[in-house]
N, CA, C and O atoms as a GROMACS GRO file, in nm:
protein
  500
    1MET      N    1   9.066   0.288   9.275
    1MET     CA    2   8.989   0.255   9.158
    1MET      C    3   9.015   0.285   9.050
    1MET      O    4   9.016   0.405   9.024
    2LYS      N    5   9.048   0.179   8.937
    2LYS     CA    6   9.054   0.178   8.816
    2LYS      C    7   8.954   0.233   8.675
    2LYS      O    8   8.909   0.141   8.606
    3ILE      N    9   8.922   0.366   8.635
    3ILE     CA   10   8.884   0.443   8.548
    3ILE      C   11   8.869   0.352   8.459
    3ILE      O   12   8.956   0.264   8.454
    4ASP      N   13   8.736   0.350   8.348
    4ASP     CA   14   8.773   0.283   8.219
    4ASP      C   15   8.793   0.395   8.108
    4ASP      O   16   8.704   0.479   8.093
    5SER      N   17   8.883   0.398   8.047
    5SER     CA   18   8.903   0.543   7.992
    5SER      C   19   8.867   0.528   7.824
    5SER      O   20   8.901   0.434   7.753
    6ILE      N   21   8.786   0.653   7.780
    6ILE     CA   22   8.808   0.641   7.621
    6ILE      C   23   8.885   0.681   7.549
    6ILE      O   24   8.906   0.801   7.567
    7LYS      N   25   8.954   0.627   7.452
    7LYS     CA   26   9.024   0.636   7.408
    7LYS      C   27   9.023   0.639   7.244
    7LYS      O   28   9.131   0.644   7.185
    8GLU      N   29   8.905   0.637   7.176
    8GLU     CA   30   8.869   0.624   7.071
    8GLU      C   31   8.834   0.726   7.031
    8GLU      O   32   8.756   0.783   7.107
    9ASN      N   33   8.873   0.813   6.877
    9ASN     CA   34   8.855   0.920   6.832
    9ASN      C   35   8.726   0.943   6.790
    9ASN      O   36   8.667   1.050   6.801
   10HIS      N   37   8.670   0.806   6.727
   10HIS     CA   38   8.541   0.847   6.725
   10HIS      C   39   8.420   0.825   6.832
   10HIS      O   40   8.315   0.887   6.815
   11LEU      N   41   8.430   0.776   6.893
   11LEU     CA   42   8.344   0.844   7.061
   11LEU      C   43   8.420   0.935   7.106
   11LEU      O   44   8.486   0.897   7.202
   12PHE      N   45   8.438   1.048   7.072
   12PHE     CA   46   8.486   1.157   7.133
   12PHE      C   47   8.434   1.267   7.017
   12PHE      O   48   8.432   1.388   7.035
   13SER      N   49   8.402   1.213   6.919
   13SER     CA   50   8.351   1.292   6.775
   13SER      C   51   8.187   1.277   6.828
   13SER      O   52   8.117   1.367   6.875
   14ARG      N   53   8.154   1.153   6.807
   14ARG     CA   54   7.994   1.117   6.838
   14ARG      C   55   7.929   1.205   6.962
   14ARG      O   56   7.816   1.252   6.957
   15ALA      N   57   8.037   1.222   7.097
   15ALA     CA   58   7.952   1.326   7.187
   15ALA      C   59   7.960   1.432   7.141
   15ALA      O   60   7.853   1.492   7.133
   16TYR      N   61   8.070   1.494   7.097
   16TYR     CA   62   8.042   1.650   7.034
   16TYR      C   63   7.960   1.651   6.917
   16TYR      O   64   7.892   1.750   6.890
   17ARG      N   65   7.961   1.530   6.835
   17ARG     CA   66   7.835   1.558   6.738
   17ARG      C   67   7.666   1.548   6.812
   17ARG      O   68   7.604   1.654   6.823
   18SER      N   69   7.626   1.466   6.841
   18SER     CA   70   7.516   1.383   6.919
   18SER      C   71   7.505   1.386   7.050
   18SER      O   72   7.392   1.383   7.100
   19GLY      N   73   7.589   1.389   7.110
   19GLY     CA   74   7.553   1.366   7.295
   19GLY      C   75   7.496   1.483   7.338
   19GLY      O   76   7.492   1.595   7.287
   20GLU      N   77   7.443   1.426   7.468
   20GLU     CA   78   7.372   1.571   7.560
   20GLU      C   79   7.521   1.653   7.585
   20GLU      O   80   7.637   1.628   7.552
   21SER      N   81   7.462   1.754   7.655
   21SER     CA   82   7.617   1.826   7.743
   21SER      C   83   7.548   1.950   7.818
   21SER      O   84   7.448   2.021   7.817
   22PHE      N   85   7.660   1.930   7.879
   22PHE     CA   86   7.604   2.056   8.005
   22PHE      C   87   7.719   2.145   8.017
   22PHE      O   88   7.806   2.092   8.084
   23ALA      N   89   7.743   2.236   7.984
   23ALA     CA   90   7.884   2.376   8.022
   23ALA      C   91   7.885   2.458   8.208
   23ALA      O   92   7.818   2.530   8.282
   24GLY      N   93   7.953   2.416   8.204
   24GLY     CA   94   7.969   2.407   8.358
   24GLY      C   95   8.094   2.554   8.373
   24GLY      O   96   8.152   2.582   8.268
   25ARG      N   97   8.126   2.632   8.489
   25ARG     CA   98   8.233   2.731   8.496
   25ARG      C   99   8.352   2.652   8.504
   25ARG      O  100   8.451   2.722   8.487
   26PHE      N  101   8.380   2.510   8.526
   26PHE     CA  102   8.503   2.476   8.525
   26PHE      C  103   8.532   2.298   8.399
   26PHE      O  104   8.634   2.230   8.385
   27VAL      N  105   8.430   2.288   8.351
   27VAL     CA  106   8.436   2.137   8.301
   27VAL      C  107   8.308   2.182   8.177
   27VAL      O  108   8.218   2.264   8.198
   28VAL      N  109   8.322   2.124   8.080
   28VAL     CA  110   8.186   2.057   7.942
   28VAL      C  111   8.189   1.952   8.018
   28VAL      O  112   8.290   1.912   8.076
   29VAL      N  113   8.052   1.890   8.026
   29VAL     CA  114   8.018   1.712   8.014
   29VAL      C  115   7.951   1.673   7.916
   29VAL      O  116   7.850   1.723   7.867
   30TYR      N  117   8.003   1.589   7.888
   30TYR     CA  118   7.925   1.542   7.731
   30TYR      C  119   7.895   1.401   7.775
   30TYR      O  120   7.977   1.337   7.840
   31ARG      N  121   7.745   1.337   7.730
   31ARG     CA  122   7.735   1.213   7.791
   31ARG      C  123   7.632   1.186   7.640
   31ARG      O  124   7.537   1.252   7.597
   32LEU      N  125   7.716   1.027   7.570
   32LEU     CA  126   7.701   0.926   7.482
   32LEU      C  127   7.543   0.875   7.505
   32LEU      O  128   7.503   0.788   7.583
   33LYS      N  129   7.467   0.956   7.411
   33LYS     CA  130   7.314   0.821   7.400
   33LYS      C  131   7.358   0.699   7.339
   33LYS      O  132   7.425   0.678   7.238
   34LYS      N  133   7.297   0.612   7.432
   34LYS     CA  134   7.280   0.474   7.289
   34LYS      C  135   7.408   0.407   7.349
   34LYS      O  136   7.429   0.312   7.274
   35TYR      N  137   7.475   0.409   7.416
   35TYR     CA  138   7.630   0.367   7.426
   35TYR      C  139   7.573   0.267   7.534
   35TYR      O  140   7.473   0.288   7.603
   36ARG      N  141   7.649   0.159   7.537
   36ARG     CA  142   7.587  -0.003   7.647
   36ARG      C  143   7.746  -0.028   7.667
   36ARG      O  144   7.847  -0.044   7.599
   37THR      N  145   7.698  -0.022   7.836
   37THR     CA  146   7.830  -0.076   7.877
   37THR      C  147   7.833  -0.065   8.003
   37THR      O  148   7.809   0.043   8.057
   38SER      N  149   7.866  -0.193   8.082
   38SER     CA  150   7.886  -0.258   8.243
   38SER      C  151   7.974  -0.117   8.324
   38SER      O  152   7.946  -0.116   8.444
   39ALA      N  153   8.034  -0.046   8.300
   39ALA     CA  154   8.032   0.046   8.409
   39ALA      C  155   8.110   0.188   8.317
   39ALA      O  156   8.173   0.183   8.211
   40PRO      N  157   8.075   0.314   8.409
   40PRO     CA  158   8.120   0.443   8.314
   40PRO      C  159   8.253   0.449   8.266
   40PRO      O  160   8.356   0.417   8.326
   41ARG      N  161   8.236   0.505   8.117
   41ARG     CA  162   8.380   0.509   8.072
   41ARG      C  163   8.418   0.668   8.048
   41ARG      O  164   8.342   0.714   7.964
   42LEU      N  165   8.504   0.755   8.094
   42LEU     CA  166   8.564   0.899   8.093
   42LEU      C  167   8.649   0.914   7.961
   42LEU      O  168   8.717   0.828   7.904
   43GLY      N  169   8.633   1.020   7.932
   43GLY     CA  170   8.748   1.062   7.790
   43GLY      C  171   8.759   1.191   7.916
   43GLY      O  172   8.686   1.201   8.015
   44ILE      N  173   8.852   1.266   7.882
   44ILE     CA  174   8.907   1.363   7.905
   44ILE      C  175   8.996   1.453   7.792
   44ILE      O  176   9.091   1.413   7.724
   45THR      N  177   8.928   1.600   7.795
   45THR     CA  178   9.009   1.659   7.683
   45THR      C  179   9.004   1.826   7.791
   45THR      O  180   8.930   1.904   7.852
   46ALA      N  181   9.140   1.798   7.753
   46ALA     CA  182   9.228   1.981   7.700
   46ALA      C  183   9.286   2.036   7.633
   46ALA      O  184   9.405   2.006   7.631
   47GLY      N  185   9.243   2.140   7.546
   47GLY     CA  186   9.308   2.191   7.449
   47GLY      C  187   9.455   2.261   7.497
   47GLY      O  188   9.498   2.253   7.612
   48LYS      N  189   9.519   2.325   7.393
   48LYS     CA  190   9.610   2.398   7.396
   48LYS      C  191   9.602   2.542   7.485
   48LYS      O  192   9.681   2.590   7.566
   49LYS      N  193   9.473   2.587   7.437
   49LYS     CA  194   9.441   2.709   7.461
   49LYS      C  195   9.445   2.683   7.622
   49LYS      O  196   9.521   2.768   7.670
   50LEU      N  197   9.395   2.605   7.717
   50LEU     CA  198   9.482   2.617   7.853
   50LEU      C  199   9.585   2.643   7.906
   50LEU      O  200   9.603   2.688   8.019
   51GLY      N  201   9.672   2.610   7.810
   51GLY     CA  202   9.830   2.637   7.844
   51GLY      C  203   9.903   2.557   7.807
   51GLY      O  204   9.878   2.480   7.714
   52ASN      N  205  10.056   2.560   7.901
   52ASN     CA  206  10.160   2.452   7.881
   52ASN      C  207  10.103   2.305   7.918
   52ASN      O  208   9.988   2.282   7.958
   53ALA      N  209  10.191   2.224   7.900
   53ALA     CA  210  10.144   2.102   7.957
   53ALA      C  211  10.142   2.082   8.087
   53ALA      O  212  10.086   1.985   8.137
   54VAL      N  213  10.193   2.156   8.142
   54VAL     CA  214  10.178   2.128   8.316
   54VAL      C  215  10.070   2.190   8.345
   54VAL      O  216  10.033   2.167   8.461
   55ASP      N  217   9.988   2.274   8.272
   55ASP     CA  218   9.849   2.298   8.349
   55ASP      C  219   9.750   2.240   8.262
   55ASP      O  220   9.641   2.247   8.318
   56ARG      N  221   9.740   2.171   8.121
   56ARG     CA  222   9.655   2.094   8.088
   56ARG      C  223   9.658   1.906   8.195
   56ARG      O  224   9.559   1.837   8.219
   57ASN      N  225   9.796   1.878   8.231
   57ASN     CA  226   9.788   1.775   8.264
   57ASN      C  227   9.719   1.772   8.446
   57ASN      O  228   9.658   1.683   8.505
   58ARG      N  229   9.759   1.893   8.486
   58ARG     CA  230   9.688   1.956   8.622
   58ARG      C  231   9.548   1.968   8.565
   58ARG      O  232   9.487   1.983   8.671
   59SER      N  233   9.507   1.970   8.523
   59SER     CA  234   9.348   1.985   8.508
   59SER      C  235   9.280   1.834   8.468
   59SER      O  236   9.181   1.789   8.526
   60LYS      N  237   9.345   1.773   8.372
   60LYS     CA  238   9.272   1.607   8.354
   60LYS      C  239   9.292   1.585   8.519
   60LYS      O  240   9.186   1.559   8.578
   61ARG      N  241   9.413   1.591   8.601
   61ARG     CA  242   9.408   1.475   8.747
   61ARG      C  243   9.290   1.551   8.805
   61ARG      O  244   9.198   1.491   8.861
   62LEU      N  245   9.291   1.686   8.790
   62LEU     CA  246   9.193   1.764   8.912
   62LEU      C  247   9.029   1.664   8.803
   62LEU      O  248   8.940   1.623   8.878
   63ILE      N  249   9.015   1.647   8.701
   63ILE     CA  250   8.870   1.585   8.680
   63ILE      C  251   8.871   1.433   8.690
   63ILE      O  252   8.770   1.368   8.714
   64ARG      N  253   8.975   1.387   8.673
   64ARG     CA  254   9.010   1.241   8.703
   64ARG      C  255   9.015   1.159   8.829
   64ARG      O  256   9.009   1.038   8.849
   65GLU      N  257   9.032   1.296   8.932
   65GLU     CA  258   9.030   1.215   9.074
   65GLU      C  259   8.858   1.288   9.117
   65GLU      O  260   8.785   1.221   9.190
   66ALA      N  261   8.817   1.397   9.074
   66ALA     CA  262   8.669   1.464   9.100
   66ALA      C  263   8.587   1.332   9.022
   66ALA      O  264   8.477   1.292   9.061
   67PHE      N  265   8.660   1.271   8.907
   67PHE     CA  266   8.554   1.134   8.871
   67PHE      C  267   8.517   1.007   8.935
   67PHE      O  268   8.409   0.948   8.931
   68THR      N  269   8.652   0.968   9.009
   68THR     CA  270   8.658   0.860   9.100
   68THR      C  271   8.578   0.872   9.225
   68THR      O  272   8.532   0.777   9.288
   69SER      N  273   8.561   1.026   9.263
   69SER     CA  274   8.506   1.009   9.407
   69SER      C  275   8.394   1.037   9.384
   69SER      O  276   8.326   1.034   9.487
   70LEU      N  277   8.301   1.084   9.233
   70LEU     CA  278   8.158   1.064   9.189
   70LEU      C  279   8.128   0.921   9.195
   70LEU      O  280   8.030   0.885   9.261
   71CYS      N  281   8.211   0.820   9.125
   71CYS     CA  282   8.171   0.710   9.139
   71CYS      C  283   8.186   0.636   9.210
   71CYS      O  284   8.180   0.517   9.178
   72LYS      N  285   8.214   0.680   9.352
   72LYS     CA  286   8.226   0.636   9.455
   72LYS      C  287   8.061   0.665   9.586
   72LYS      O  288   8.022   0.601   9.684
   73THR      N  289   8.005   0.799   9.511
   73THR     CA  290   7.921   0.817   9.605
   73THR      C  291   7.844   0.932   9.520
   73THR      O  292   7.908   1.034   9.495
   74PRO      N  293   7.761   0.924   9.491
   74PRO     CA  294   7.615   0.796   9.529
   74PRO      C  295   7.663   0.731   9.371
   74PRO      O  296   7.638   0.614   9.342
   75GLY      N  297   7.714   0.796   9.305
   75GLY     CA  298   7.748   0.643   9.178
   75GLY      C  299   7.746   0.712   9.040
   75GLY      O  300   7.670   0.809   9.048
   76ILE      N  301   7.783   0.705   8.954
   76ILE     CA  302   7.779   0.704   8.840
   76ILE      C  303   7.697   0.632   8.748
   76ILE      O  304   7.745   0.520   8.741
   77LYS      N  305   7.606   0.641   8.681
   77LYS     CA  306   7.529   0.546   8.584
   77LYS      C  307   7.640   0.480   8.502
   77LYS      O  308   7.724   0.567   8.481
   78PRO      N  309   7.674   0.371   8.449
   78PRO     CA  310   7.702   0.327   8.327
   78PRO      C  311   7.666   0.399   8.182
   78PRO      O  312   7.555   0.427   8.136
   79GLY      N  313   7.788   0.420   8.128
   79GLY     CA  314   7.777   0.486   7.976
   79GLY      C  315   7.895   0.565   7.979
   79GLY      O  316   7.962   0.585   8.080
   80ALA      N  317   7.923   0.619   7.845
   80ALA     CA  318   8.025   0.706   7.790
   80ALA      C  319   8.010   0.820   7.835
   80ALA      O  320   7.892   0.850   7.855
   81TYR      N  321   8.117   0.929   7.870
   81TYR     CA  322   8.118   1.015   7.944
   81TYR      C  323   8.268   1.096   7.869
   81TYR      O  324   8.362   1.027   7.830
   82VAL      N  325   8.267   1.230   7.860
   82VAL     CA  326   8.384   1.344   7.816
   82VAL      C  327   8.343   1.424   7.861
   82VAL      O  328   8.225   1.457   7.876
   83VAL      N  329   8.468   1.485   7.902
   83VAL     CA  330   8.440   1.602   7.974
   83VAL      C  331   8.576   1.673   7.976
   83VAL      O  332   8.678   1.631   8.028
   84VAL      N  333   8.555   1.810   7.896
   84VAL     CA  334   8.631   1.911   7.874
   84VAL      C  335   8.683   2.046   7.939
   84VAL      O  336   8.622   2.152   7.950
   85ALA      N  337   8.807   2.016   7.978
   85ALA     CA  338   8.812   2.079   8.085
   85ALA      C  339   8.845   2.253   7.983
   85ALA      O  340   8.899   2.259   7.873
   86ARG      N  341   8.786   2.390   8.078
   86ARG     CA  342   8.767   2.482   8.014
   86ARG      C  343   8.898   2.620   8.098
   86ARG      O  344   8.965   2.587   8.196
   87THR      N  345   8.902   2.684   8.071
   87THR     CA  346   9.048   2.771   8.092
   87THR      C  347   9.022   2.798   8.232
   87THR      O  348   9.116   2.785   8.310
   88ARG      N  349   8.910   2.832   8.273
   88ARG     CA  350   8.908   2.834   8.458
   88ARG      C  351   9.001   2.700   8.522
   88ARG      O  352   9.099   2.718   8.595
   89CYS      N  353   8.950   2.565   8.482
   89CYS     CA  354   9.000   2.433   8.536
   89CYS      C  355   9.206   2.468   8.520
   89CYS      O  356   9.288   2.419   8.597
   90ALA      N  357   9.224   2.517   8.458
   90ALA     CA  358   9.349   2.543   8.438
   90ALA      C  359   9.439   2.598   8.568
   90ALA      O  360   9.548   2.556   8.608
   91LEU      N  361   9.359   2.702   8.619
   91LEU     CA  362   9.425   2.823   8.686
   91LEU      C  363   9.455   2.730   8.813
   91LEU      O  364   9.389   2.650   8.879
   92GLN      N  365   9.582   2.777   8.817
   92GLN     CA  366   9.656   2.727   8.972
   92GLN      C  367   9.570   2.720   9.129
   92GLN      O  368   9.578   2.656   9.234
   93LYS      N  369   9.491   2.820   9.075
   93LYS     CA  370   9.408   2.818   9.246
   93LYS      C  371   9.291   2.748   9.232
   93LYS      O  372   9.222   2.746   9.334
   94THR      N  373   9.256   2.698   9.151
   94THR     CA  374   9.172   2.602   9.110
   94THR      C  375   9.198   2.462   9.176
   94THR      O  376   9.294   2.386   9.161
   95LYS      N  377   9.031   2.446   9.293
   95LYS     CA  378   9.052   2.351   9.412
   95LYS      C  379   8.926   2.190   9.344
   95LYS      O  380   8.815   2.195   9.292
   96MET      N  381   8.994   2.099   9.369
   96MET     CA  382   8.978   1.993   9.320
   96MET      C  383   8.836   2.018   9.339
   96MET      O  384   8.761   1.990   9.245
   97CYS      N  385   8.770   2.083   9.480
   97CYS     CA  386   8.645   2.089   9.528
   97CYS      C  387   8.519   2.190   9.430
   97CYS      O  388   8.400   2.209   9.456
   98ASP      N  389   8.577   2.225   9.350
   98ASP     CA  390   8.504   2.346   9.279
   98ASP      C  391   8.515   2.242   9.133
   98ASP      O  392   8.439   2.275   9.042
   99VAL      N  393   8.580   2.157   9.116
   99VAL     CA  394   8.556   2.097   8.997
   99VAL      C  395   8.461   1.963   8.988
   99VAL      O  396   8.414   1.905   8.890
  100LEU      N  397   8.449   1.934   9.138
  100LEU     CA  398   8.379   1.820   9.174
  100LEU      C  399   8.207   1.867   9.157
  100LEU      O  400   8.104   1.805   9.127
  101SER      N  401   8.237   2.005   9.193
  101SER     CA  402   8.097   2.027   9.232
  101SER      C  403   8.029   2.091   9.110
  101SER      O  404   7.906   2.095   9.107
  102ASP      N  405   8.102   2.141   9.011
  102ASP     CA  406   8.087   2.177   8.887
  102ASP      C  407   8.037   2.018   8.790
  102ASP      O  408   7.935   1.994   8.725
  103MET      N  409   8.127   1.957   8.810
  103MET     CA  410   8.053   1.816   8.739
  103MET      C  411   7.974   1.738   8.840
  103MET      O  412   7.942   1.627   8.797
  104LYS      N  413   7.942   1.757   8.932
  104LYS     CA  414   7.831   1.741   9.023
  104LYS      C  415   7.685   1.786   8.926
  104LYS      O  416   7.603   1.703   8.886
  105ARG      N  417   7.682   1.851   8.915
  105ARG     CA  418   7.611   1.953   8.878
  105ARG      C  419   7.539   1.895   8.745
  105ARG      O  420   7.418   1.893   8.722
  106GLY      N  421   7.667   1.840   8.648
  106GLY     CA  422   7.679   1.848   8.503
  106GLY      C  423   7.598   1.693   8.502
  106GLY      O  424   7.502   1.670   8.428
  107PHE      N  425   7.646   1.613   8.580
  107PHE     CA  426   7.592   1.480   8.570
  107PHE      C  427   7.450   1.443   8.595
  107PHE      O  428   7.378   1.359   8.542
  108SER      N  429   7.424   1.548   8.713
  108SER     CA  430   7.290   1.523   8.779
  108SER      C  431   7.199   1.627   8.672
  108SER      O  432   7.076   1.629   8.678
  109ALA      N  433   7.265   1.698   8.590
  109ALA     CA  434   7.143   1.764   8.456
  109ALA      C  435   7.144   1.689   8.369
  109ALA      O  436   7.054   1.715   8.289
  110LEU      N  437   7.210   1.593   8.338
  110LEU     CA  438   7.222   1.499   8.239
  110LEU      C  439   7.206   1.329   8.285
  110LEU      O  440   7.238   1.231   8.218
  111GLY      N  441   7.140   1.335   8.436
  111GLY     CA  442   7.037   1.236   8.466
  111GLY      C  443   7.124   1.092   8.439
  111GLY      O  444   7.086   0.982   8.400
  112ALA      N  445   7.261   1.145   8.477
  112ALA     CA  446   7.365   1.031   8.518
  112ALA      C  447   7.377   1.002   8.647
  112ALA      O  448   7.434   0.893   8.656
  113LEU      N  449   7.351   1.049   8.761
  113LEU     CA  450   7.356   1.040   8.856
  113LEU      C  451   7.272   0.910   8.928
  113LEU      O  452   7.149   0.919   8.926
  114CYS      N  453   7.333   0.787   8.993
  114CYS     CA  454   7.197   0.748   9.070
  114CYS      C  455   7.165   0.761   9.156
  114CYS      O  456   7.233   0.837   9.224
  115GLU      N  457   7.084   0.722   9.198
  115GLU     CA  458   7.001   0.758   9.335
  115GLU      C  459   7.025   0.663   9.460
  115GLU      O  460   7.027   0.541   9.479
  116GLN      N  461   7.044   0.794   9.548
  116GLN     CA  462   7.094   0.698   9.691
  116GLN      C  463   7.004   0.643   9.746
  116GLN      O  464   6.892   0.692   9.758
  117ASP      N  465   7.058   0.474   9.811
  117ASP     CA  466   6.925   0.415   9.899
  117ASP      C  467   6.870   0.462  10.016
  117ASP      O  468   6.953   0.523  10.083
  118GLY      N  469   6.769   0.455  10.061
  118GLY     CA  470   6.719   0.510  10.178
  118GLY      C  471   6.766   0.497  10.293
  118GLY      O  472   6.734   0.572  10.384
  119GLU      N  473   6.853   0.395  10.308
  119GLU     CA  474   6.945   0.422  10.430
  119GLU      C  475   7.038   0.522  10.412
  119GLU      O  476   7.038   0.589  10.515
  120GLN      N  477   7.101   0.558  10.347
  120GLN     CA  478   7.213   0.640  10.369
  120GLN      C  479   7.167   0.777  10.356
  120GLN      O  480   7.248   0.867  10.376
  121ARG      N  481   6.971   0.819  10.308
  121ARG     CA  482   6.928   0.908  10.320
  121ARG      C  483   6.888   0.921  10.468
  121ARG      O  484   6.890   1.030  10.526
  122ARG      N  485   6.847   0.792  10.531
  122ARG     CA  486   6.809   0.840  10.708
  122ARG      C  487   6.944   0.855  10.789
  122ARG      O  488   6.931   0.924  10.890
  123ASP      N  489   7.076   0.803  10.765
  123ASP     CA  490   7.190   0.830  10.807
  123ASP      C  491   7.220   0.993  10.763
  123ASP      O  492   7.306   1.061  10.818
  124GLU      N  493   7.160   1.026  10.690
  124GLU     CA  494   7.221   1.183  10.640
  124GLU      C  495   7.095   1.265  10.727
  124GLU      O  496   7.113   1.387  10.728
  125LYS      N  497   7.022   1.238  10.769
  125LYS     CA  498   6.929   1.343  10.890
  125LYS      C  499   6.948   1.345  11.009
  125LYS      O  500   6.881   1.419  11.081
   0.00000   0.00000   0.00000
């Protein structure tokens, strides 16, 4: 699945300045208010404080993979989201499931997760 990415600096700045945010152990999730789009868009930042290029790219890969699996089930509402990697995300022992659970908490706290269908809920019981 191809992820629509955010590359425009003004959208990152607007998310930091006036967006809703959730800070977790591994990532900080920002949601842009009043941004209309047909699909969820993702912007990822990993500052130099995280480490060298290998560590930063690994963090971005983990975040991108977690976002992809969140888009599959239960789904993310359309909008623009900026995810900032924190220092713990760059550690070599960090697993994707840790980042995924942190992002899931962040997206649900911001009200960005879609509700599951009644059929799926019955199957889980």
